[in-house]
Backbone as a printed PyTorch tensor [residue, N CA C, xyz], in Angstrom:
tensor([[[  7.4320,  29.4170, -39.0890],
         [  6.1710,  29.0060, -39.6590],
         [  5.3430,  28.2960, -38.5910]],

        [[  4.1810,  28.7800, -38.3860],
         [  3.2400,  28.1760, -37.4570],
         [  2.1810,  27.4240, -38.2320]],

        [[  1.7510,  26.3200, -37.6730],
         [  0.6020,  25.6430, -38.2680],
         [ -0.6530,  26.3550, -37.7670]],

        [[ -1.7760,  26.0250, -38.3360],
         [ -3.0390,  26.6580, -37.9330],
         [ -3.3380,  26.3230, -36.4870]],

        [[ -3.0640,  25.1000, -36.0930],
         [ -3.3430,  24.6800, -34.7170],
         [ -2.4490,  25.4390, -33.7360]],

        [[ -1.1720,  25.5890, -34.0410],
         [ -0.2620,  26.3260, -33.1720],
         [ -0.6510,  27.7900, -33.0930]],

        [[ -1.0760,  28.3620, -34.2400],
         [ -1.4960,  29.7600, -34.2710],
         [ -2.7360,  29.9660, -33.4000]],

        [[ -3.6960,  29.0530, -33.4890],
         [ -4.9140,  29.1700, -32.6820],
         [ -4.5760,  29.0250, -31.1960]],

        [[ -3.6940,  28.1020, -30.8630],
         [ -3.3100,  27.9050, -29.4700],
         [ -2.6030,  29.1370, -28.9280]],

        [[ -1.7640,  29.7570, -29.7640],
         [ -1.0600,  30.9570, -29.3590],
         [ -2.0360,  32.1120, -29.1330]],

        [[ -3.0390,  32.2450, -29.9860],
         [ -4.0400,  33.2930, -29.8050],
         [ -4.8240,  33.0840, -28.5180]],

        [[ -5.1830,  31.8460, -28.2400],
         [ -5.9200,  31.5660, -26.9970],
         [ -5.0510,  31.8970, -25.7940]],

        [[ -3.7870,  31.5360, -25.8590],
         [ -2.8820,  31.8420, -24.7610],
         [ -2.7710,  33.3500, -24.5720]],

        [[ -2.6210,  34.0890, -25.6690],
         [ -2.4980,  35.5490, -25.5810],
         [ -3.7510,  36.1740, -24.9930]],

        [[ -4.9040,  35.6490, -25.3450],
         [ -6.1600,  36.1900, -24.8110],
         [ -6.2440,  35.9380, -23.3160]],

        [[ -5.8850,  34.7380, -22.9090],
         [ -5.9920,  34.3900, -21.4960],
         [ -4.9960,  35.1610, -20.6320]],

        [[ -3.8630,  35.5300, -21.1970],
         [ -2.8300,  36.1870, -20.4150],
         [ -2.6510,  37.6680, -20.7430]],

        [[ -3.5550,  38.2220, -21.4760],
         [ -3.4530,  39.6380, -21.8360],
         [ -3.9220,  40.5030, -20.6810]],

        [[ -3.3610,  41.6720, -20.6080],
         [ -3.8210,  42.6360, -19.6200],
         [ -5.1760,  43.1570, -20.0800]],

        [[ -6.1050,  43.4370, -19.1730],
         [ -7.4690,  43.8210, -19.5650],
         [ -7.5340,  45.0350, -20.4950]],

        [[ -6.6530,  46.0200, -20.3190],
         [ -6.7260,  47.1980, -21.1680],
         [ -6.2300,  46.9360, -22.5800]],

        [[ -5.4400,  45.9090, -22.7920],
         [ -4.9370,  45.6110, -24.1200],
         [ -5.8730,  44.6800, -24.9000]],

        [[ -6.8890,  44.1580, -24.2520],
         [ -7.7770,  43.2070, -24.8920],
         [ -8.8110,  43.9320, -25.7440]],

        [[ -8.8510,  43.5950, -27.0110],
         [ -9.8440,  44.1480, -27.9270],
         [-11.0300,  43.1900, -27.9120]],

        [[-12.1390,  43.5990, -27.2970],
         [-13.2830,  42.7210, -27.1110],
         [-14.0440,  42.4530, -28.4060]],

        [[-13.8030,  43.2120, -29.4330],
         [-14.5490,  43.0410, -30.6760],
         [-14.2610,  41.7200, -31.3570]],

        [[-13.0070,  41.3260, -31.4760],
         [-12.6970,  40.0780, -32.1710],
         [-11.9010,  39.1110, -31.2990]],

        [[-11.9190,  39.3260, -29.9850],
         [-11.2740,  38.4370, -29.0250],
         [ -9.7950,  38.2040, -29.3040]],

        [[ -9.0900,  39.2420, -29.7000],
         [ -7.6500,  39.1250, -29.9040],
         [ -6.9670,  40.2190, -29.1160]],

        [[ -5.7010,  40.0940, -28.9240],
         [ -4.9220,  41.1300, -28.2570],
         [ -4.6170,  42.2410, -29.2500]],

        [[ -4.5510,  43.4680, -28.7270],
         [ -4.1790,  44.5650, -29.6080],
         [ -2.6960,  44.4990, -29.9290]],

        [[ -1.9510,  43.7930, -29.1410],
         [ -0.5340,  43.6140, -29.3900],
         [ -0.3800,  42.5620, -30.4890]],

        [[  0.1430,  42.9220, -31.6560],
         [  0.1990,  42.0230, -32.8000],
         [  1.3200,  41.0010, -32.7140]],

        [[  2.3590,  41.3230, -32.0030],
         [  3.4540,  40.3640, -31.9820],
         [  3.1060,  39.2160, -31.0210]],

        [[  3.4210,  38.0150, -31.4430],
         [  3.0840,  36.8670, -30.5930],
         [  3.9950,  36.7970, -29.3740]],

        [[  3.4290,  36.3900, -28.2990],
         [  4.2150,  36.2110, -27.0830],
         [  4.8950,  34.8530, -27.1430]],

        [[  6.0420,  34.7880, -26.5390],
         [  6.7300,  33.4980, -26.4940],
         [  6.5490,  32.9020, -25.0990]],

        [[  6.4240,  31.6190, -25.0660],
         [  6.2660,  30.9330, -23.7950],
         [  7.6370,  30.6480, -23.2090]],

        [[  7.7930,  30.9060, -21.9490],
         [  9.0490,  30.6390, -21.2780],
         [  8.9830,  29.2600, -20.6450]],

        [[ 10.0640,  28.5460, -20.7810],
         [ 10.1340,  27.2450, -20.1290],
         [ 10.6260,  27.4460, -18.7060]],

        [[  9.9310,  26.8460, -17.7920],
         [ 10.2880,  26.9390, -16.3950],
         [ 11.0440,  25.6800, -16.0180]],

        [[ 12.2160,  25.8720, -15.4360],
         [ 13.0030,  24.7210, -15.0310],
         [ 12.5100,  24.2470, -13.6770]],

        [[ 12.2200,  22.9880, -13.6160],
         [ 11.7960,  22.4070, -12.3500],
         [ 12.8920,  21.4860, -11.8580]],

        [[ 12.9900,  21.3890, -10.5550],
         [ 13.9890,  20.5070,  -9.9810],
         [ 13.4590,  19.0810,  -9.9970]],

        [[ 14.3170,  18.1340, -10.2470],
         [ 13.8530,  16.7450, -10.2470],
         [ 13.3700,  16.3460,  -8.8560]],

        [[ 12.4340,  15.4210,  -8.8190],
         [ 11.9000,  14.9560,  -7.5480],
         [ 13.0160,  14.2830,  -6.7550]],

        [[ 13.0220,  14.5030,  -5.4500],
         [ 14.0700,  13.8680,  -4.6410],
         [ 13.9260,  12.3490,  -4.6940]],

        [[ 15.0570,  11.6760,  -4.6870],
         [ 15.0330,  10.2200,  -4.7440],
         [ 14.5180,   9.6670,  -3.4270]],

        [[ 13.5870,   8.7440,  -3.5290],
         [ 13.0450,   8.1180,  -2.3310],
         [ 13.8560,   6.8690,  -2.0200]],

        [[ 14.0330,   6.6450,  -0.7460],
         [ 14.7450,   5.4290,  -0.3620],
         [ 13.8110,   4.2430,  -0.5580]],

        [[ 14.3590,   3.0930,  -0.8800],
         [ 13.4980,   1.9270,  -1.0830],
         [ 12.7910,   1.5630,   0.2140]],

        [[ 11.6150,   0.9660,   0.1140],
         [ 10.8840,   0.6370,   1.3330],
         [ 11.6670,  -0.3510,   2.2000]],

        [[ 11.5810,  -0.1510,   3.4840],
         [ 12.2770,  -1.0080,   4.4310],
         [ 11.4790,  -2.2960,   4.6500]],

        [[ 12.1780,  -3.3850,   4.8670],
         [ 11.5000,  -4.6400,   5.1960],
         [ 10.9390,  -4.5330,   6.6010]],

        [[  9.7290,  -5.0600,   6.7690],
         [  9.1120,  -5.0290,   8.0820],
         [  9.7730,  -6.0600,   8.9980]],

        [[  9.8540,  -5.7150,  10.2420],
         [ 10.4650,  -6.6030,  11.2240],
         [  9.5850,  -7.8540,  11.3760]],

        [[ 10.1750,  -9.0470,  11.3520],
         [  9.3660, -10.2590,  11.4680],
         [  8.8760, -10.5170,  12.8940]],

        [[  7.6880, -11.1080,  12.9920],
         [  7.0840, -11.4880,  14.2600],
         [  6.7410, -12.9620,  14.2240]],

        [[  6.8900, -13.6370,  15.3530],
         [  6.5340, -15.0510,  15.4820],
         [  5.0920, -15.1720,  15.9530]],

        [[  4.3950, -16.1510,  15.4270],
         [  3.0690, -16.5160,  15.9250],
         [  3.2360, -17.8860,  16.5630]],

        [[  3.0780, -17.9570,  17.8940],
         [  3.3200, -19.1760,  18.6590],
         [  2.0030, -19.7900,  19.1130]],

        [[  1.8380, -21.0820,  18.8670],
         [  0.6650, -21.8340,  19.3130],
         [  0.9900, -22.4520,  20.6700]],

        [[  0.0840, -22.2860,  21.6410],
         [  0.2880, -22.8220,  22.9860],
         [ -0.6420, -24.0000,  23.2320]],

        [[ -0.1710, -24.9150,  24.0630],
         [ -0.9740, -26.0780,  24.4380],
         [ -2.0610, -25.6260,  25.4090]],

        [[ -3.2410, -26.1690,  25.2360],
         [ -4.3100, -25.9420,  26.2020],
         [ -5.0750, -27.2460,  26.3910]],

        [[ -5.7040, -27.3700,  27.5450],
         [ -6.4600, -28.5800,  27.8560],
         [ -7.9350, -28.4230,  27.5340]],

        [[ -8.3070, -27.3170,  26.9200],
         [ -9.7200, -27.0360,  26.6510],
         [-10.1310, -27.5680,  25.2790]],

        [[ -9.3710, -27.2420,  24.2420],
         [ -9.7410, -27.5870,  22.8680],
         [ -9.2470, -28.9750,  22.4780]],

        [[-10.0390, -29.6450,  21.6720],
         [ -9.6370, -30.9520,  21.1580],
         [ -8.5840, -30.7700,  20.0680]],

        [[ -7.7780, -31.7810,  19.8670],
         [ -6.7010, -31.7180,  18.8860],
         [ -7.2230, -31.5120,  17.4740]],

        [[ -8.2990, -32.1810,  17.1300],
         [ -8.8630, -32.0600,  15.7790],
         [ -9.3360, -30.6250,  15.5340]],

        [[ -9.9520, -30.0210,  16.5460],
         [-10.4240, -28.6430,  16.4110],
         [ -9.2510, -27.6840,  16.1910]],

        [[ -8.1610, -27.8900,  16.9200],
         [ -6.9820, -27.0270,  16.7780],
         [ -6.3950, -27.1750,  15.3700]],

        [[ -6.3060, -28.4130,  14.8580],
         [ -5.7790, -28.6410,  13.5170],
         [ -6.6660, -27.9600,  12.4740]],

        [[ -7.9800, -28.1150,  12.6070],
         [ -8.9100, -27.4760,  11.6650],
         [ -8.7710, -25.9600,  11.7110]],

        [[ -8.6380, -25.4120,  12.9070],
         [ -8.4910, -23.9600,  13.0560],
         [ -7.2060, -23.4760,  12.3910]],

        [[ -6.1170, -24.2020,  12.5790],
         [ -4.8460, -23.8310,  11.9450],
         [ -4.9960, -23.8510,  10.4240]],

        [[ -5.6450, -24.8820,   9.9090],
         [ -5.8080, -25.0010,   8.4540],
         [ -6.6910, -23.8890,   7.8890]],

        [[ -7.7150, -23.4880,   8.6350],
         [ -8.6300, -22.4410,   8.1570],
         [ -7.9660, -21.0640,   8.1870]],

        [[ -7.2220, -20.7800,   9.2380],
         [ -6.6970, -19.4280,   9.4370],
         [ -5.3150, -19.1690,   8.8450]],

        [[ -4.5580, -20.2100,   8.5580],
         [ -3.2000, -20.0260,   8.0450],
         [ -3.0450, -20.7460,   6.7100]],

        [[ -1.9580, -20.4930,   6.0130],
         [ -1.7240, -21.1950,   4.7450],
         [ -1.1390, -22.6070,   4.9220]],

        [[ -1.0920, -23.0950,   6.1540],
         [ -0.5240, -24.4220,   6.4070],
         [ -1.4920, -25.5170,   5.9640]],

        [[ -0.9310, -26.6050,   5.4190],
         [ -1.7770, -27.7390,   5.0190],
         [ -2.0210, -28.6510,   6.2210]],

        [[ -2.7700, -29.7300,   6.0080],
         [ -3.1730, -30.6070,   7.1080],
         [ -1.9620, -31.2360,   7.7910]],

        [[ -1.0110, -31.7200,   7.0180],
         [  0.1780, -32.3610,   7.5710],
         [  0.9600, -31.3820,   8.4560]],

        [[  1.1970, -30.1780,   7.9640],
         [  1.9390, -29.1710,   8.7410],
         [  1.1630, -28.7580,   9.9890]],

        [[ -0.1650, -28.6500,   9.8750],
         [ -0.9900, -28.2740,  11.0200],
         [ -0.9280, -29.3360,  12.1110]],

        [[ -0.9310, -30.6240,  11.7170],
         [ -0.8420, -31.7090,  12.6980],
         [  0.5120, -31.6650,  13.4070]],

        [[  1.5780, -31.4440,  12.6390],
         [  2.9180, -31.3760,  13.2410],
         [  2.9940, -30.2380,  14.2500]],

        [[  2.4890, -29.0690,  13.9060],
         [  2.5210, -27.9040,  14.8180],
         [  1.6790, -28.1730,  16.0740]],

        [[  0.5130, -28.7730,  15.8780],
         [ -0.3640, -29.0610,  17.0200],
         [  0.3030, -30.0680,  17.9590]],

        [[  0.9100, -31.1350,  17.4200],
         [  1.5630, -32.1420,  18.2580],
         [  2.7780, -31.5610,  18.9860]],

        [[  3.5120, -30.6920,  18.3280],
         [  4.6490, -30.0390,  18.9830],
         [  4.1690, -29.1820,  20.1510]],

        [[  3.0970, -28.4240,  19.9410],
         [  2.5470, -27.6100,  21.0310],
         [  2.0150, -28.5090,  22.1510]],

        [[  1.4270, -29.6340,  21.8030],
         [  0.8700, -30.5470,  22.7950],
         [  1.9690, -31.1820,  23.6470]],

        [[  3.0800, -31.5490,  23.0210],
         [  4.1450, -32.2330,  23.7640],
         [  5.1340, -31.2720,  24.4280]],

        [[  5.4570, -30.1560,  23.7530],
         [  6.4790, -29.2370,  24.2870],
         [  5.9070, -27.9900,  24.9410]],

        [[  4.6220, -27.7700,  24.7990],
         [  4.0030, -26.6080,  25.4310],
         [  3.7380, -25.4590,  24.4750]],

        [[  4.5530, -25.3240,  23.4580],
         [  4.3030, -24.2960,  22.4390],
         [  4.9940, -24.6880,  21.1400]],

        [[  4.5230, -24.0880,  20.0360],
         [  5.0450, -24.3990,  18.7130],
         [  5.0080, -23.1430,  17.8550]],

        [[  6.0310, -22.9850,  17.0270],
         [  6.0650, -21.8540,  16.0940],
         [  5.1590, -22.1730,  14.9180]],

        [[  4.0520, -21.4140,  14.8000],
         [  3.1360, -21.6170,  13.6720],
         [  3.7050, -21.0260,  12.4010]],

        [[  4.0530, -19.7370,  12.4660],
         [  4.6000, -19.0540,  11.2950],
         [  5.2550, -17.7600,  11.7190]],

        [[  5.9890, -17.1760,  10.8020],
         [  6.6440, -15.8830,  11.0100],
         [  6.1480, -14.9320,   9.9330]],

        [[  5.7400, -13.7360,  10.3560],
         [  5.1850, -12.7540,   9.4270],
         [  5.4240, -11.3640,   9.9800]],

        [[  4.9090, -10.3460,   9.3000],
         [  5.0720,  -8.9800,   9.8090],
         [  4.0580,  -8.7160,  10.9190]],

        [[  4.2430,  -7.6380,  11.6440],
         [  3.4870,  -7.3850,  12.8730],
         [  1.9800,  -7.3070,  12.6480]],

        [[  1.5620,  -6.5790,  11.6360],
         [  0.1230,  -6.3850,  11.4290],
         [ -0.5820,  -7.7190,  11.1630]],

        [[  0.0300,  -8.5550,  10.3260],
         [ -0.5830,  -9.8560,  10.0350],
         [ -0.5270, -10.7590,  11.2660]],

        [[  0.5580, -10.6790,  12.0530],
         [  0.6510, -11.4650,  13.2850],
         [ -0.4650, -11.0760,  14.2560]],

        [[ -0.7410,  -9.7810,  14.3570],
         [ -1.8350,  -9.3270,  15.2200],
         [ -3.1810,  -9.8320,  14.7080]],

        [[ -3.3490,  -9.8590,  13.3880],
         [ -4.5760, -10.3820,  12.8100],
         [ -4.7420, -11.8630,  13.1530]],

        [[ -3.6650, -12.6510,  12.9970],
         [ -3.7250, -14.0690,  13.3660],
         [ -4.0820, -14.2220,  14.8380]],

        [[ -3.4690, -13.4290,  15.7070],
         [ -3.7480, -13.5030,  17.1400],
         [ -5.2360, -13.2690,  17.4180]],

        [[ -5.8210, -12.2440,  16.7960],
         [ -7.2420, -11.9570,  16.9900],
         [ -8.1190, -13.0840,  16.4610]],

        [[ -7.7780, -13.6320,  15.2920],
         [ -8.5920, -14.6870,  14.7020],
         [ -8.5400, -15.9650,  15.5340]],

        [[ -7.3600, -16.3440,  16.0140],
         [ -7.2650, -17.5280,  16.8610],
         [ -7.9950, -17.3010,  18.1810]],

        [[ -7.8920, -16.1000,  18.7430],
         [ -8.5810, -15.7910,  19.9970],
         [-10.0950, -15.8860,  19.8190]],

        [[-10.5900, -15.4640,  18.6590],
         [-12.0390, -15.5320,  18.4310],
         [-12.5260, -16.9770,  18.3400]],

        [[-11.6180, -17.9160,  18.0410],
         [-11.9750, -19.3380,  17.9600],
         [-11.5720, -20.0930,  19.2400]],

        [[-11.0400, -19.3730,  20.2090],
         [-10.7110, -19.9870,  21.4990],
         [ -9.3900, -20.7350,  21.5300]],

        [[ -8.5330, -20.5580,  20.5450],
         [ -7.2280, -21.2190,  20.5260],
         [ -6.1840, -20.1920,  20.9680]],

        [[ -5.2990, -20.6380,  21.8550],
         [ -4.3400, -19.7130,  22.4540],
         [ -3.0870, -19.5980,  21.5780]],

        [[ -2.8250, -18.3920,  21.0860],
         [ -1.5730, -18.0860,  20.4040],
         [ -1.0350, -16.7860,  20.9730]],

        [[  0.2570, -16.6230,  20.8830],
         [  0.8930, -15.3570,  21.2640],
         [  1.7610, -14.9190,  20.0980]],

        [[  2.0730, -13.6320,  20.1070],
         [  2.9660, -13.0920,  19.0740],
         [  4.1120, -12.3790,  19.7710]],

        [[  5.2890, -12.4490,  19.1520],
         [  6.4430, -11.7120,  19.7050],
         [  7.4190, -11.4550,  18.5720]],

        [[  8.1790, -10.3660,  18.6920],
         [  9.1400, -10.0430,  17.6430],
         [ 10.2730, -11.0690,  17.6130]],

        [[ 10.8340, -11.2400,  16.4280],
         [ 11.9460, -12.1860,  16.2660],
         [ 13.2100, -11.5750,  16.7950]]])
């Protein structure tokens, strides 16, 4: 038993897939009275993807310089990184006394972005893989 909707869908399918010589153009139906059955096509499941790999971490190192004032370096760190004022002061003082300080560790693309942003403000940082 077909519903009216299934019957109409089957007729449309038969019209679309009928051979041109079997198509009766008068009432838009196939001359073949028996309904065609749709074949199910088996598809292969999509291959399993491996989970994304963690990106290799990179260090962003702040270097001491005699050009920029300490307050400017602290403000720059606070503007460009998620570090607060206290952490920025600690990093700046470490770079001032020891020559360099680890600002943060992140993936390569973000480390390169930090390097460009600090360079545009005249503060010396370097990046290197962990």
